[in-house]
C-alpha positions in Angstrom: 0.1 0.0 0.0 2.8 2.6 0.8 4.4 1.5 -2.6 1.5 3.5 -4.2 1.8 6.8 -2.5 4.2 8.1 -4.8 2.2 7.2 -7.9 -1.0 8.4 -6.3 0.3 12.0 -4.6 2.1 13.0 -8.4 -1.2 11.7 -10.3 -2.9 14.3 -8.1 -0.7 17.3 -8.5 -0.6 17.1 -12.6 -4.0 16.9 -12.0 -4.0 20.3 -10.0 -1.6 21.9 -12.6 -3.1 20.4 -15.4 -3.5 24.2 -17.2 -0.3 24.9 -16.8 1.2 21.1 -18.2 -1.7 22.1 -21.4 -0.3 25.6 -22.1 3.9 24.0 -21.8 3.0 21.4 -23.3 1.4 23.6 -26.5 4.7 25.4 -26.8 6.5 22.4 -26.6 4.9 20.4 -29.4 5.9 23.4 -31.7 9.4 23.4 -30.7 12.5 22.0 -32.1 12.7 18.4 -31.6 16.1 17.9 -31.4 17.4 20.7 -28.9 14.1 19.2 -26.9 16.3 15.6 -26.4 19.5 17.5 -25.7 17.8 19.1 -22.6 16.4 15.6 -21.4 19.5 14.4 -21.8 21.3 16.8 -19.8 18.3 16.1 -17.1 19.2 12.8 -16.9 22.7 13.5 -16.9 22.0 15.7 -13.9 20.9 12.5 -12.1 24.0 10.8 -12.6 25.9 14.0 -11.6 23.9 14.2 -8.1 24.5 10.4 -7.8 28.2 10.8 -7.9 28.2 13.8 -5.5 26.1 11.7 -2.8 28.3 9.0 -3.1 31.3 12.0 -2.3 29.7 12.7 1.1 30.6 8.7 2.2 33.6 6.9 2.9 31.7 3.5 2.3 31.2 2.5 -1.5 27.6 2.7 -2.1 25.4 0.1 -4.5 25.7 2.5 -7.7 22.6 1.4 -9.7 21.0 1.5 -6.6 22.3 5.3 -5.8 21.1 6.3 -9.3 17.8 4.5 -9.1 17.1 6.9 -6.1 18.3 9.6 -7.0 16.0 9.6 -10.1 13.0 8.5 -7.9 13.8 11.4 -5.5 12.6 13.8 -8.7 9.1 12.6 -7.4 9.2 13.2 -4.1 10.4 16.4 -4.5 7.6 17.6 -6.1 5.6 16.9 -3.1 7.6 18.4 0.0 9.4 22.2 -0.1 13.0 23.0 -0.2 14.4 19.5 -0.8 12.9 18.1 2.0 11.2 15.3 -0.1 15.0 14.2 -1.9 16.6 14.5 1.6 14.3 11.9 3.1 14.4 9.5 0.1 18.2 9.8 0.3 18.2 9.3 4.3 16.6 6.1 4.0 18.9 4.6 1.4 21.2 5.7 3.2 20.0 4.2 6.9 19.5 1.2 4.2 23.1 0.8 3.2 23.9 0.8 7.2 25.0 3.8 8.1 24.0 5.1 11.3 21.8 8.2 11.4 24.6 10.9 12.8 26.7 10.2 10.0 23.3 10.1 7.4 22.2 13.4 8.6 26.3 14.6 7.9 26.0 13.6 4.3 22.9 15.1 3.5 24.3 18.4 5.6 27.3 18.0 3.1 25.7 17.3 -0.2 23.4 20.2 0.8 26.4 22.9 1.5 28.5 21.9 -1.7 25.6 21.7 -4.0 25.2 25.5 -3.2 28.7 26.5 -3.5 29.1 24.9 -6.9 25.7 26.6 -8.1 26.7 30.2 -6.3 30.8 29.7 -7.9 29.3 28.7 -11.3 27.0 31.9 -11.0 29.9 33.8 -10.1 32.3 32.9 -12.7 29.8 33.3 -15.6 28.9 36.7 -14.1 32.6 37.6 -14.0 32.6 37.0 -17.7 29.5 38.2 -19.0 28.7 40.8 -16.3 26.2 42.5 -18.5 24.1 39.2 -19.1 21.2 41.0 -16.5 19.8 43.7 -16.9 17.7 44.3 -13.5 16.6 47.7 -13.5 13.2 47.9 -12.7 12.8 44.2 -12.2 14.2 43.2 -8.9 13.3 44.6 -5.4 14.5 47.5 -4.2 17.1 48.2 -1.7 14.4 48.4 1.4 12.9 45.4 0.4 16.1 43.2 0.3 17.1 45.0 3.5 14.1 43.6 5.8 14.6 40.1 4.1 17.7 40.2 5.0 17.2 41.5 8.7 14.4 38.3 8.6 16.6 35.7 7.9 19.7 37.2 10.1 17.2 37.5 12.9 15.8 33.6 12.0 19.3 32.7 12.1 20.4 34.3 15.5 17.1 33.0 17.1 17.7 29.5 16.0 21.6 29.7 17.1 20.3 31.1 21.2 17.7 28.0 21.1 20.3 25.5 19.9 22.6 27.2 22.9 20.0 27.7 25.7 18.1 24.2 25.3 20.9 21.9 26.8 19.4 18.9 24.7 19.8 20.7 21.6 23.4 22.1 22.8 24.1 18.5 23.2 22.7 17.2 19.7 23.9 20.4 18.0 27.5 19.4 19.1 27.9 15.9 18.3 26.2 16.5 15.2 28.9 19.3 14.2 31.2 16.8 15.4 30.3 14.2 13.0 30.2 16.2 10.0 33.5 18.0 10.4 35.4 14.5 11.1 33.5 12.9 8.0 34.6 15.8 6.0 38.2 15.9 7.2 38.2 11.9 6.3 36.3 12.8 2.9 38.8 15.5 1.9 41.8 13.0 2.7 40.5 10.9 -0.7 41.0 12.9 -3.3 38.5 10.3 -5.2 35.7 11.2 -2.6 36.7 14.9 -2.6 36.0 15.1 -7.0 33.0 13.0 -6.5 31.6 15.9 -4.1 32.5 18.8 -6.0 32.6 17.7 -9.6 29.0 16.1 -9.2 28.0 19.5 -7.1 29.5 21.5 -9.8 28.5 19.6 -13.1 24.5 19.0 -11.2 23.6 23.0 -11.6 25.7 23.3 -15.1 23.7 20.3 -16.6 20.2 22.1 -15.2 21.6 25.1 -16.9 22.8 23.6 -19.8 18.9 21.9 -19.8 17.5 25.4 -20.3 19.9 26.8 -22.5 18.5 23.6 -24.7 14.9 24.4 -24.4 15.9 28.2 -24.6 17.4 27.0 -28.6 14.4 25.0 -28.8 11.4 27.6 -28.8 14.3 30.0 -30.5 14.6 32.7 -27.4 16.3 35.5 -28.6 18.9 35.0 -26.0 22.4 33.7 -25.9 23.6 31.0 -24.1 25.3 32.5 -21.6 23.0 34.3 -20.5 20.1 32.1 -20.5 22.8 29.9 -18.2 22.9 32.8 -15.8 19.5 33.9 -15.3 18.7 29.8 -14.2 21.5 30.0 -11.7 20.6 33.6 -10.3 16.6 32.8 -10.4 17.7 29.4 -8.6 20.2 31.0 -6.0 17.1 33.9 -5.3 14.5 31.4 -4.8 16.9 29.0 -2.8 14.7 31.7 -0.1 11.1 30.8 -0.3 10.6 27.2 -0.2 8.1 25.5 -2.2 7.6 21.7 -3.7 9.9 21.4 -6.7 10.9 24.8 -6.5 7.2 25.3 -7.7 6.5 29.3 -8.3 9.3 30.9 -6.4 11.7 29.2 -9.5 9.3 29.6 -11.9 8.6 33.6 -10.5 12.6 34.3 -10.6 13.7 32.3 -14.0 10.8 34.2 -15.7 11.5 37.6 -14.1 15.8 36.3 -14.9 14.8 35.6 -18.3 13.3 38.4 -19.1 16.2 40.2 -17.6 18.7 38.7 -19.7 16.6 40.1 -22.9 14.2 37.5 -23.5 10.3 39.1 -24.3 7.8 38.0 -21.3 5.6 36.1 -23.2 8.4 33.9 -24.7 10.5 33.4 -21.5 7.3 32.1 -19.8 6.6 29.7 -22.9 11.0 28.7 -21.9 9.8 28.2 -18.0 6.6 26.2 -18.9 8.7 24.3 -21.5 11.8 23.9 -18.9 9.4 22.7 -16.2 8.0 19.9 -18.7 11.3 18.5 -19.5 13.0 18.9 -16.2 10.3 18.3 -13.5 6.3 17.0 -15.0 8.0 14.5 -17.8 9.7 12.4 -15.2 7.3 12.9 -12.8 5.6 9.8 -13.4 8.5 7.2 -14.0 10.4 9.1 -10.9 7.3 8.5 -9.1 6.5 4.3 -10.3 11.1 3.8 -9.7 10.5 5.2 -5.9 7.2 3.0 -5.7 9.3 0.0 -6.6 12.4 1.1 -3.9 9.5 1.0 -1.3 8.0 -2.0 -2.2 11.8 -3.7 -2.4 12.5 -1.7 1.0 15.9 0.0 -0.8 14.4 3.0 0.6 
């Protein structure tokens, strides 16, 4: 019974968003099939990159086939929970099933999140240095006052969390144990070049492949924006949208990506079509197969 839950949840989600799916599908029908195939290939390679990065977070060798299948299955779970919680839960169960203790699996998930964020920001910074005028943001980004309010709220939340962790003894003990385990594992991993290369190479490759998928969709729809500018728009949008956790980035990433593409020079209507097309190729089209794989993994007690 539990194995049928992912499929039912994804089916309900697709029914809820059927209007958007229909609009995006209509645009894709007239698009260049070769470039759409390239977008699908980049998306699939992204799951390989994630699997490599996940292997780089633990010292023990993980079963490659099940590791890759888990990353594909996590695609379905990620559409149903905010801020990557779904994918994190699937990977937590997978690592626990591989015999890793809870403190080390938690440290591995935290290390992956950190490395992936660093990789994404590094790629964005590098491209912005190479193409400093890629985004025309005047009038499209929040005002300085809005940014100050958001920054202050974020800082206050972080300070409150830190004070709570210090003031409550069980939380303090838990946080101290987690940090000790995470730091020890990170040191051990970086003493093994193969693991360090897997962690950082996969963490850089994943956002690069995601950006490449959007570039391919943009070409398929004849978006009048240079490929590096589209990649910058994707990286900037996902970095900004990370502060608004929604299931699968739905809404937050879409809105930020549309704004970023307009800032890169795309007409608003074409940018909307590109966002919808990218969503279908990157998230909606794989959702049902991913849910079926997740159900199979649950049935076999892999996750």
